[in-house]
RODRENDO-33928 format. One record per residue (C-alpha): residue number from 1; residue in three letters; x, y, z. Coordinates in Angstrom, 3 decimals. Layout:
BEGIN
[NUM,'ALA',[X,Y,Z]]
...
//
This chain:
BEGIN
[1,'MET',[36.021,55.271,-7.697]]
[2,'LYS',[33.915,58.334,-7.019]]
[3,'ASN',[36.282,61.245,-6.279]]
[4,'ASP',[34.115,64.397,-6.466]]
[5,'LYS',[31.634,63.031,-9.000]]
[6,'GLN',[28.035,62.225,-8.190]]
[7,'ILE',[26.766,58.639,-8.547]]
[8,'ILE',[23.579,58.518,-10.632]]
[9,'LEU',[21.477,55.411,-11.211]]
[10,'PHE',[19.964,55.090,-14.687]]
[11,'GLY',[16.592,53.523,-13.887]]
[12,'THR',[14.019,53.848,-11.122]]
[13,'GLY',[12.372,50.421,-10.902]]
[14,'SER',[13.087,47.297,-8.855]]
[15,'SER',[16.553,46.981,-10.403]]
[16,'ALA',[17.387,50.453,-9.081]]
[17,'GLN',[16.328,49.411,-5.584]]
[18,'ALA',[18.687,46.437,-5.664]]
[19,'THR',[21.490,48.479,-7.232]]
[20,'GLU',[21.251,51.181,-4.563]]
[21,'ALA',[21.558,48.467,-1.908]]
[22,'LEU',[24.699,47.237,-3.684]]
[23,'VAL',[26.147,50.776,-3.823]]
[24,'ASN',[25.567,51.093,-0.087]]
[25,'ARG',[27.393,47.814,0.532]]
[26,'VAL',[30.349,49.193,-1.441]]
[27,'ASN',[30.355,52.074,1.095]]
[28,'LEU',[29.286,54.653,-1.476]]
[29,'LYS',[26.017,56.530,-1.843]]
[30,'VAL',[23.612,57.293,-4.656]]
[31,'ASP',[23.145,61.011,-5.346]]
[32,'GLY',[20.268,60.819,-7.797]]
[33,'TYR',[18.417,59.011,-10.583]]
[34,'THR',[17.804,59.474,-14.256]]
[35,'ASP',[15.146,57.824,-16.402]]
[36,'ASN',[13.778,58.053,-19.934]]
[37,'ASN',[10.237,58.301,-18.580]]
[38,'GLN',[9.451,62.028,-18.760]]
[39,'GLN',[6.643,61.706,-16.225]]
[40,'LEU',[9.220,60.930,-13.519]]
[41,'TRP',[11.398,63.999,-14.125]]
[42,'GLY',[11.270,66.380,-11.197]]
[43,'GLN',[10.051,63.704,-8.790]]
[44,'TYR',[12.061,62.118,-5.979]]
[45,'LYS',[12.970,58.524,-5.100]]
[46,'ASN',[14.363,57.733,-1.666]]
[47,'GLY',[14.747,61.478,-1.130]]
[48,'LYS',[16.895,61.933,-4.242]]
[49,'PRO',[15.941,63.741,-7.481]]
[50,'ILE',[14.986,62.060,-10.757]]
[51,'PHE',[16.014,64.054,-13.817]]
[52,'SER',[16.295,63.840,-17.581]]
[53,'PRO',[19.249,61.999,-19.197]]
[54,'SER',[19.901,65.224,-21.128]]
[55,'ASN',[21.148,66.712,-17.845]]
[56,'LEU',[23.869,64.087,-17.438]]
[57,'ASN',[27.422,65.417,-17.575]]
[58,'ILE',[30.503,63.242,-17.996]]
[59,'HIS',[32.551,65.677,-15.895]]
[60,'HIS',[30.160,65.606,-12.938]]
[61,'HIS',[28.501,62.168,-12.993]]
[62,'ILE',[29.306,58.465,-12.838]]
[63,'ILE',[26.379,56.402,-14.087]]
[64,'ILE',[25.435,52.925,-12.912]]
[65,'ILE',[22.921,51.255,-15.224]]
[66,'ALA',[20.093,49.997,-13.016]]
[67,'SER',[17.639,48.655,-15.580]]
[68,'MET',[16.941,45.505,-17.590]]
[69,'TYR',[17.520,47.566,-20.751]]
[70,'LYS',[21.298,47.615,-20.378]]
[71,'LYS',[22.208,47.445,-24.049]]
[72,'GLU',[19.883,50.289,-25.073]]
[73,'ILE',[20.972,52.520,-22.173]]
[74,'ALA',[24.651,51.815,-22.879]]
[75,'GLU',[24.177,52.931,-26.496]]
[76,'GLN',[22.397,56.076,-25.272]]
[77,'LEU',[25.240,56.880,-22.873]]
[78,'ASP',[27.839,56.248,-25.578]]
[79,'LYS',[26.172,58.963,-27.676]]
[80,'LEU',[26.333,61.352,-24.707]]
[81,'GLY',[30.101,60.834,-24.506]]
[82,'PHE',[30.209,58.491,-21.521]]
[83,'ILE',[32.756,55.654,-21.605]]
[84,'GLU',[31.892,52.050,-20.714]]
[85,'HIS',[33.492,50.798,-17.464]]
[86,'GLN',[34.866,54.280,-16.782]]
[87,'SER',[32.080,56.839,-16.635]]
[88,'TYR',[29.242,54.319,-16.780]]
[89,'LEU',[29.235,51.006,-14.951]]
[90,'TYR',[27.227,47.795,-14.644]]
[91,'PRO',[26.171,46.565,-11.177]]
[92,'GLU',[26.907,42.973,-12.247]]
[93,'ASN',[30.597,43.849,-12.580]]
[94,'PHE',[31.018,44.570,-8.874]]
[95,'MET',[32.678,41.389,-7.649]]
[96,'PHE',[32.725,40.385,-3.982]]
[97,'ILE',[36.109,38.738,-3.410]]
[98,'ASN',[38.345,38.511,-0.334]]
[99,'ASN',[35.532,40.079,1.717]]
[100,'LYS',[35.458,43.312,-0.304]]
[101,'TYR',[34.045,44.623,-3.591]]
[102,'THR',[36.060,45.333,-6.710]]
[103,'TYR',[34.902,46.382,-10.188]]
[104,'VAL',[35.864,43.924,-12.949]]
[105,'LYS',[36.785,45.496,-16.276]]
[106,'GLU',[40.313,44.632,-17.422]]
[107,'GLU',[40.324,40.838,-17.650]]
[108,'PRO',[40.324,38.932,-20.984]]
[109,'ILE',[36.979,38.034,-22.550]]
[110,'PHE',[35.209,34.767,-21.715]]
[111,'PRO',[35.731,32.372,-24.654]]
[112,'LYS',[32.791,31.698,-26.939]]
[113,'PRO',[31.064,28.414,-26.007]]
[114,'THR',[31.646,25.745,-28.624]]
[115,'ASN',[28.895,23.206,-27.968]]
[116,'ILE',[26.267,21.958,-25.519]]
[117,'LEU',[26.674,18.489,-24.037]]
[118,'GLU',[23.917,16.594,-22.248]]
[119,'ASN',[26.384,15.053,-19.819]]
[120,'ILE',[30.069,14.323,-19.302]]
[121,'ASP',[32.170,11.730,-17.510]]
[122,'THR',[33.721,13.294,-14.447]]
[123,'GLN',[35.324,12.243,-11.202]]
[124,'ALA',[32.418,12.029,-8.763]]
[125,'ILE',[31.821,11.616,-5.043]]
[126,'THR',[28.392,10.298,-4.062]]
[127,'ILE',[26.817,12.049,-1.070]]
[128,'TYR',[23.373,10.389,-1.166]]
[129,'ASP',[22.674,7.271,-3.251]]
[130,'ASN',[19.130,8.365,-3.954]]
[131,'GLN',[17.038,11.225,-2.740]]
[132,'GLU',[13.972,10.558,-0.690]]
[133,'MET',[10.868,12.659,-0.985]]
[134,'LEU',[7.579,11.942,0.753]]
[135,'GLN',[4.416,11.949,-1.323]]
[136,'TYR',[2.532,15.217,-1.336]]
[137,'SER',[-0.292,15.286,1.176]]
[138,'LYS',[-3.819,15.960,-0.042]]
[139,'PRO',[-4.353,19.734,0.021]]
[140,'ILE',[-7.564,21.255,1.342]]
[141,'ILE',[-8.743,23.914,-1.112]]
[142,'LEU',[-11.024,26.447,0.528]]
[143,'ASP',[-13.324,26.957,-2.434]]
[144,'SER',[-15.327,24.577,-4.613]]
[145,'LYS',[-13.100,24.740,-7.689]]
[146,'ARG',[-10.446,22.267,-8.794]]
[147,'TYR',[-7.030,23.582,-9.784]]
[148,'PRO',[-4.617,21.585,-11.997]]
[149,'ASN',[-1.653,22.701,-9.888]]
[150,'PHE',[-3.028,20.704,-6.982]]
[151,'ILE',[-4.251,17.685,-8.970]]
[152,'PHE',[-1.587,16.668,-11.491]]
[153,'PRO',[2.184,16.393,-11.046]]
[154,'GLN',[3.684,19.525,-12.537]]
[155,'GLN',[6.548,17.562,-14.079]]
[156,'ASP',[8.308,14.248,-13.667]]
[157,'HIS',[9.544,13.563,-10.160]]
[158,'PRO',[13.341,13.997,-10.280]]
[159,'ASN',[15.461,11.141,-9.049]]
[160,'GLY',[19.087,10.139,-8.889]]
[161,'GLU',[22.033,10.560,-6.604]]
[162,'VAL',[23.317,13.698,-4.934]]
[163,'SER',[26.985,13.972,-5.782]]
[164,'ILE',[30.046,16.158,-6.122]]
[165,'GLN',[31.399,16.405,-9.669]]
[166,'ILE',[35.069,17.311,-10.166]]
[167,'LEU',[36.346,18.771,-13.459]]
[168,'LYS',[39.849,19.865,-14.463]]
[169,'ASP',[40.562,23.142,-16.286]]
[170,'ALA',[36.836,23.827,-16.501]]
[171,'TYR',[34.892,27.068,-16.765]]
[172,'THR',[31.860,28.522,-15.008]]
[173,'LEU',[29.751,31.562,-15.835]]
[174,'GLY',[26.741,33.413,-14.505]]
[175,'ASN',[24.473,33.548,-11.476]]
[176,'SER',[23.112,30.109,-12.376]]
[177,'GLY',[26.541,28.519,-12.131]]
[178,'ILE',[26.647,27.390,-15.776]]
[179,'ILE',[29.353,24.761,-16.207]]
[180,'PHE',[31.695,24.241,-19.179]]
[181,'ASP',[34.406,21.638,-19.732]]
[182,'ASN',[37.975,22.461,-20.759]]
[183,'GLN',[36.832,22.797,-24.396]]
[184,'VAL',[34.208,25.415,-23.369]]
[185,'GLN',[31.368,22.991,-24.035]]
[186,'MET',[28.409,23.676,-21.780]]
[187,'ILE',[27.415,20.662,-19.665]]
[188,'ARG',[23.651,20.801,-19.647]]
[189,'SER',[23.116,18.332,-16.770]]
[190,'LEU',[25.182,20.480,-14.399]]
[191,'SER',[23.887,23.863,-15.594]]
[192,'THR',[20.514,24.398,-14.032]]
[193,'LEU',[17.931,27.141,-13.912]]
[194,'SER',[14.598,27.359,-12.090]]
[195,'MET',[11.927,29.010,-14.208]]
[196,'VAL',[8.318,29.807,-13.419]]
[197,'ASN',[5.931,29.822,-16.340]]
[198,'MET',[2.159,30.225,-16.172]]
[199,'GLY',[2.226,29.416,-12.467]]
[200,'ILE',[3.926,26.053,-12.953]]
[201,'TRP',[7.491,25.207,-11.978]]
[202,'ASP',[9.350,24.145,-15.083]]
[203,'GLY',[12.808,22.570,-14.950]]
[204,'ARG',[13.959,23.969,-18.279]]
[205,'ARG',[17.644,24.496,-18.786]]
[206,'TRP',[19.770,27.095,-20.484]]
[207,'ASP',[20.143,26.877,-24.233]]
[208,'GLU',[22.096,28.693,-26.931]]
[209,'THR',[19.989,31.868,-26.663]]
[210,'PHE',[21.598,32.625,-23.302]]
[211,'PHE',[24.958,33.266,-24.956]]
[212,'GLU',[23.430,35.475,-27.628]]
[213,'ASN',[21.762,37.710,-25.016]]
[214,'LEU',[24.725,38.310,-22.724]]
[215,'VAL',[25.255,42.055,-22.244]]
[216,'PRO',[27.939,43.141,-21.778]]
[217,'THR',[30.311,40.477,-23.097]]
[218,'PRO',[31.508,38.657,-19.976]]
[219,'PHE',[35.052,38.895,-18.704]]
[220,'LEU',[37.217,35.932,-17.719]]
[221,'MET',[39.214,35.471,-14.532]]
[222,'LYS',[41.527,32.534,-13.771]]
[223,'LEU',[41.495,30.845,-10.370]]
[224,'ASN',[43.856,28.208,-8.968]]
[225,'GLY',[43.061,25.489,-6.453]]
[226,'ASN',[39.762,23.756,-5.733]]
[227,'ILE',[36.968,26.165,-6.738]]
[228,'ALA',[33.393,25.211,-5.880]]
[229,'VAL',[30.267,26.583,-7.598]]
[230,'THR',[27.187,26.986,-5.414]]
[231,'SER',[25.278,29.643,-7.397]]
[232,'THR',[21.646,29.135,-8.325]]
[233,'ARG',[19.737,31.705,-10.323]]
[234,'TRP',[17.563,33.532,-7.789]]
[235,'SER',[19.420,32.764,-4.569]]
[236,'GLY',[21.143,36.144,-4.645]]
[237,'VAL',[17.909,38.013,-3.967]]
[238,'ASN',[15.389,35.548,-2.569]]
[239,'TYR',[15.227,33.796,0.812]]
[240,'TYR',[13.527,30.639,-0.509]]
[241,'HIS',[15.990,30.095,-3.353]]
[242,'TRP',[18.950,30.704,-1.051]]
[243,'MET',[17.747,28.397,1.725]]
[244,'PHE',[16.517,25.513,-0.437]]
[245,'GLU',[18.730,25.689,-3.530]]
[246,'GLU',[22.084,27.294,-2.767]]
[247,'LEU',[22.717,26.800,0.963]]
[248,'PRO',[22.323,22.977,0.667]]
[249,'ARG',[25.112,23.040,-1.933]]
[250,'PHE',[27.493,24.423,0.684]]
[251,'TYR',[26.340,21.671,3.028]]
[252,'ILE',[27.077,18.754,0.682]]
[253,'LEU',[30.430,20.308,-0.255]]
[254,'LYS',[31.401,20.293,3.409]]
[255,'LYS',[30.023,16.769,3.741]]
[256,'SER',[32.282,15.611,0.880]]
[257,'GLY',[35.428,16.434,2.839]]
[258,'ILE',[37.041,18.212,-0.128]]
[259,'ARG',[39.134,21.225,0.855]]
[260,'ILE',[37.664,24.194,-1.035]]
[261,'ASN',[39.822,27.260,-1.672]]
[262,'LYS',[36.999,29.523,-2.892]]
[263,'PHE',[33.224,29.290,-3.345]]
[264,'ILE',[31.651,31.012,-6.355]]
[265,'SER',[28.313,32.035,-4.906]]
[266,'ASN',[25.287,34.200,-5.642]]
[267,'PHE',[26.108,35.909,-2.332]]
[268,'ARG',[24.940,39.536,-2.216]]
[269,'GLY',[25.567,40.447,1.407]]
[270,'TYR',[22.004,40.090,2.721]]
[271,'GLU',[21.687,39.373,6.421]]
[272,'PHE',[19.975,36.021,5.832]]
[273,'GLN',[22.937,34.997,3.659]]
[274,'LYS',[25.508,36.110,6.226]]
[275,'CYS',[23.646,34.421,9.088]]
[276,'SER',[23.196,31.110,7.284]]
[277,'LEU',[26.816,30.918,6.100]]
[278,'GLU',[28.003,31.589,9.643]]
[279,'ALA',[25.682,28.795,10.866]]
[280,'ILE',[27.516,26.222,8.707]]
[281,'ASN',[30.990,27.737,9.284]]
[282,'ILE',[31.569,29.242,5.836]]
[283,'LYS',[33.744,32.378,5.968]]
[284,'GLN',[32.898,35.386,3.806]]
[285,'ASP',[36.608,35.617,3.004]]
[286,'ASP',[36.193,32.400,1.004]]
[287,'ILE',[33.316,33.740,-1.147]]
[288,'ILE',[33.560,35.113,-4.685]]
[289,'SER',[30.312,36.569,-6.033]]
[290,'SER',[28.985,35.198,-9.316]]
[291,'SER',[27.673,37.360,-12.144]]
[292,'ASP',[26.480,37.145,-15.739]]
[293,'SER',[29.124,39.782,-16.506]]
[294,'TYR',[32.164,37.660,-15.688]]
[295,'GLY',[33.126,34.012,-15.543]]
[296,'PHE',[36.005,31.902,-14.351]]
[297,'GLN',[38.495,29.381,-15.644]]
[298,'THR',[39.529,27.056,-12.841]]
[299,'GLU',[42.340,24.652,-12.133]]
[300,'THR',[39.841,22.293,-10.455]]
[301,'LEU',[36.112,22.963,-10.559]]
[302,'VAL',[34.004,21.285,-7.870]]
[303,'VAL',[30.269,21.148,-8.645]]
[304,'PRO',[27.627,19.938,-6.174]]
[305,'TYR',[24.847,18.263,-8.110]]
[306,'SER',[21.279,17.314,-7.304]]
[307,'PRO',[18.497,16.671,-9.846]]
[308,'TYR',[16.117,18.598,-7.562]]
[309,'TYR',[17.748,22.001,-7.893]]
[310,'ASP',[15.763,23.292,-10.846]]
[311,'SER',[12.516,21.373,-10.372]]
[312,'GLY',[10.597,23.138,-7.609]]
[313,'TYR',[10.588,19.909,-5.579]]
[314,'VAL',[12.319,19.736,-2.197]]
[315,'SER',[13.789,16.479,-0.929]]
[316,'THR',[13.800,15.324,2.677]]
[317,'TRP',[17.573,15.668,3.144]]
[318,'VAL',[17.322,19.416,2.456]]
[319,'CYS',[14.533,19.774,5.037]]
[320,'ASP',[16.506,17.705,7.564]]
[321,'PHE',[19.623,19.833,6.990]]
[322,'LEU',[17.761,23.108,7.541]]
[323,'ARG',[15.971,21.865,10.662]]
[324,'LYS',[19.172,20.560,12.239]]
[325,'THR',[21.016,23.767,11.422]]
[326,'PHE',[18.519,26.369,12.615]]
[327,'LEU',[16.359,24.612,15.188]]
[328,'ASP',[19.267,24.750,17.615]]
[329,'LYS',[18.510,23.544,21.140]]
[330,'PHE',[20.306,26.581,22.572]]
[331,'THR',[18.176,29.092,20.686]]
[332,'LEU',[14.842,27.265,20.485]]
[333,'LYS',[12.343,28.485,23.034]]
[334,'GLU',[8.613,28.783,23.414]]
[335,'ASN',[7.082,32.082,22.360]]
[336,'LYS',[3.686,33.718,22.400]]
[337,'TYR',[3.020,33.274,18.688]]
[338,'LYS',[0.580,30.364,18.345]]
[339,'ARG',[-1.637,31.730,15.594]]
[340,'ILE',[0.174,33.984,13.135]]
[341,'TYR',[-0.586,35.906,9.977]]
[342,'ILE',[2.441,36.676,7.799]]
[343,'THR',[2.074,40.106,6.226]]
[344,'ARG',[4.183,41.315,3.301]]
[345,'GLY',[4.292,44.783,4.801]]
[346,'SER',[7.927,45.431,3.868]]
[347,'ALA',[7.630,43.885,0.381]]
[348,'ARG',[7.208,46.052,-2.713]]
[349,'TYR',[4.747,43.828,-4.566]]
[350,'ARG',[2.292,40.885,-4.349]]
[351,'LYS',[0.261,42.474,-1.590]]
[352,'ILE',[-3.316,41.992,-0.413]]
[353,'HIS',[-5.505,45.039,-1.139]]
[354,'ASN',[-8.123,44.175,1.482]]
[355,'GLU',[-5.563,43.200,4.103]]
[356,'GLU',[-7.042,45.501,6.755]]
[357,'ALA',[-10.368,43.648,6.565]]
[358,'LEU',[-8.532,40.305,6.687]]
[359,'ILE',[-6.524,41.349,9.740]]
[360,'GLU',[-9.666,42.563,11.498]]
[361,'ILE',[-11.169,39.072,11.122]]
[362,'LEU',[-7.978,37.282,12.174]]
[363,'LYS',[-7.522,39.339,15.336]]
[364,'LYS',[-10.877,38.071,16.572]]
[365,'TYR',[-9.278,34.607,16.560]]
[366,'ASP',[-6.153,35.756,18.444]]
[367,'PHE',[-3.848,35.890,15.430]]
[368,'LYS',[-0.615,37.871,15.760]]
[369,'ILE',[0.383,39.935,12.720]]
[370,'LEU',[4.062,39.451,11.852]]
[371,'ASP',[6.446,40.635,9.140]]
[372,'MET',[9.293,38.107,8.815]]
[373,'GLY',[11.562,40.851,7.503]]
[374,'ASN',[11.871,42.003,11.129]]
[375,'PHE',[13.405,38.717,12.358]]
[376,'ASN',[16.659,36.840,11.749]]
[377,'ILE',[16.685,33.218,10.574]]
[378,'TYR',[16.851,31.734,14.059]]
[379,'GLU',[13.944,33.876,15.225]]
[380,'GLN',[11.883,32.950,12.153]]
[381,'ALA',[12.617,29.256,12.750]]
[382,'ASN',[11.560,29.618,16.387]]
[383,'ILE',[8.325,31.449,15.492]]
[384,'PHE',[7.237,28.877,12.905]]
[385,'ASN',[8.232,25.961,15.140]]
[386,'SER',[6.069,27.281,17.970]]
[387,'ALA',[3.093,28.217,15.783]]
[388,'GLU',[-0.017,26.068,15.580]]
[389,'VAL',[-1.716,27.941,12.713]]
[390,'ILE',[-0.075,30.047,9.977]]
[391,'ILE',[-1.815,32.124,7.294]]
[392,'GLY',[0.004,34.085,4.594]]
[393,'ILE',[0.116,34.999,0.918]]
[394,'HIS',[2.557,33.091,-1.267]]
[395,'GLY',[6.039,34.475,-0.683]]
[396,'ALA',[9.527,33.588,0.523]]
[397,'ALA',[8.587,33.952,4.211]]
[398,'LEU',[6.597,30.728,3.907]]
[399,'SER',[9.914,28.915,3.396]]
[400,'ASN',[9.972,28.774,7.179]]
[401,'VAL',[7.233,26.128,7.111]]
[402,'VAL',[10.181,23.706,7.023]]
[403,'PHE',[10.659,24.493,10.736]]
[404,'CYS',[7.077,23.702,11.763]]
[405,'LYS',[6.009,20.851,13.999]]
[406,'PRO',[3.814,18.075,12.493]]
[407,'GLN',[0.061,18.857,12.454]]
[408,'THR',[0.672,22.603,12.228]]
[409,'LYS',[-1.922,24.153,9.902]]
[410,'LEU',[-0.759,26.315,6.998]]
[411,'VAL',[-3.095,28.396,4.810]]
[412,'GLU',[-1.368,29.730,1.690]]
[413,'ILE',[-3.154,32.527,-0.208]]
[414,'PHE',[-2.651,32.675,-3.986]]
[415,'ASN',[-3.164,34.934,-6.933]]
[416,'PRO',[-5.020,32.662,-9.431]]
[417,'LEU',[-2.490,33.664,-12.125]]
[418,'TYR',[0.482,32.510,-10.057]]
[419,'MET',[0.233,29.302,-8.045]]
[420,'PRO',[3.617,27.543,-7.628]]
[421,'THR',[3.403,24.650,-5.187]]
[422,'MET',[6.789,24.436,-3.459]]
[423,'TYR',[5.388,25.270,0.006]]
[424,'TRP',[2.781,22.529,-0.347]]
[425,'GLY',[5.689,20.212,-1.094]]
[426,'ILE',[7.707,21.359,1.917]]
[427,'ALA',[4.647,21.099,4.168]]
[428,'SER',[4.232,17.503,3.000]]
[429,'GLN',[7.830,16.669,3.925]]
[430,'VAL',[7.484,17.882,7.520]]
[431,'GLY',[3.906,16.746,8.265]]
[432,'VAL',[2.156,20.122,8.101]]
[433,'GLU',[-1.567,20.228,7.215]]
[434,'TYR',[-1.819,22.258,4.026]]
[435,'TYR',[-4.747,24.507,3.021]]
[436,'CYS',[-4.940,26.988,0.176]]
[437,'SER',[-7.145,29.975,-0.566]]
[438,'ILE',[-7.365,31.370,-4.088]]
[439,'GLY',[-7.862,35.122,-4.136]]
[440,'LYS',[-9.046,37.471,-6.857]]
[441,'SER',[-6.553,38.974,-9.264]]
[442,'LEU',[-6.973,42.740,-9.606]]
[443,'ASP',[-5.227,42.806,-12.982]]
[444,'THR',[-5.593,39.902,-15.405]]
[445,'HIS',[-3.269,41.267,-18.100]]
[446,'PHE',[-0.059,39.311,-18.494]]
[447,'ASN',[2.433,38.069,-21.045]]
[448,'GLU',[3.872,34.626,-20.411]]
[449,'THR',[7.305,35.849,-21.526]]
[450,'GLU',[7.255,38.592,-18.890]]
[451,'ILE',[7.244,36.376,-15.848]]
[452,'GLU',[7.907,39.199,-13.371]]
[453,'ILE',[4.456,40.585,-14.156]]
[454,'LEU',[2.881,37.403,-12.839]]
[455,'LEU',[5.106,37.409,-9.776]]
[456,'SER',[4.264,40.940,-8.764]]
[457,'LYS',[0.485,41.266,-9.123]]
[458,'ASP',[-1.506,42.266,-6.025]]
[459,'ILE',[-4.705,40.437,-5.098]]
[460,'GLU',[-7.882,40.693,-3.107]]
[461,'VAL',[-8.278,37.817,-0.647]]
[462,'ASP',[-11.572,35.902,-0.521]]
[463,'LEU',[-12.647,36.644,3.059]]
[464,'GLU',[-15.365,33.982,2.934]]
[465,'GLN',[-12.733,31.319,2.297]]
[466,'ILE',[-10.675,32.498,5.268]]
[467,'GLN',[-13.775,32.588,7.464]]
[468,'LYS',[-14.576,29.040,6.349]]
[469,'PHE',[-11.164,27.882,7.504]]
[470,'LEU',[-11.478,29.674,10.846]]
[471,'THR',[-14.889,28.203,11.632]]
[472,'GLU',[-14.553,24.703,10.147]]
[473,'TYR',[-10.904,23.726,10.600]]
[474,'LEU',[-9.565,25.464,13.718]]
//
């Protein structure tokens, strides 16, 4: 693809970070960045220069758009003489198939959806008649306030069977695994999306606006055989969403006994994805990466379905599956980590500003300071299973509470603007004592339509609350 041209990323934010990781997985390298923010020109990111778009040259550069403003940047590049899918590319069009990456650009266009159906009659295989979920335990809140998130159910408790749905000549599109029948009618009940809004998990589903906002227009590829869809929206980039939403889909597909030719997955080549697929004997050769930039028409589409997937609730069978898979008797061993604090040292956002003061207090109580980014899944499972007390700010690393022994104590630290409760739910399923500490938000500005702002805000932890836990509950 590259020849003697330099690869330039258009954008310098979090999307650029993820895109550079993708470029590295394709065995290429980024040579520089460009951005419309003049204040960044002349600076460096990851040791590479950031320069003005006016310096771009079609003869010397290949551009990969690494920004949420794809449509606007594409129009800007068109005016500079760059050609879509030739001299400027979209990261979503890099498809992982047959254990290698290829750029999709020459297939026919995905047909325009014709309707949205609530449900459809399909051939189905029941895996679980009804999902069990233990009642949430009473949380211990380390301040005197009452928070609605921990008082009222955030939405109706989902119920119903876990099953495999089989459709003929059906279509699928996007990282959420949106499902269409053979008339290109979207099947709402099988097309799920987890959304966070105002700190509350909301099981809303895709609607017509999704199709209006697709950029670029998605391509269509045709696949023969039994094609399974495991993709869920955020599982391509997030440990929690992969472990609790997508990986269980692989599990129930294997449990069904259906021979699957290919899995359409939000697989992005992260080590936790590779390790977990290997643990359940799924070969990377059988994976095709999903994307909002291309979809598939299938001979037989196999869809694992659970009403829990887009609700924020976690059922007991998912917890049992993860514990049996990763708490392996051959790898499980005692370690020295009994009291642990989980730092987000390697994360780019949602950090604790007064973490040094917090760590100073915790070390007096023999806490070990750990970054889960330094451990593989088996090691993380082992650490959490051996721990007696765990403290950490809300983040994907707390997914590992599923591996804890009963009566382990978990203290989850929150930004008051963002308080999703999935780890409280998981703790309840495995018998962990759940505590929460509400910190102080350092920036109260937010727009409910810009959910990433809520997700990323740093906080200042309330040290008095932590001291209360250490003196009253240890």
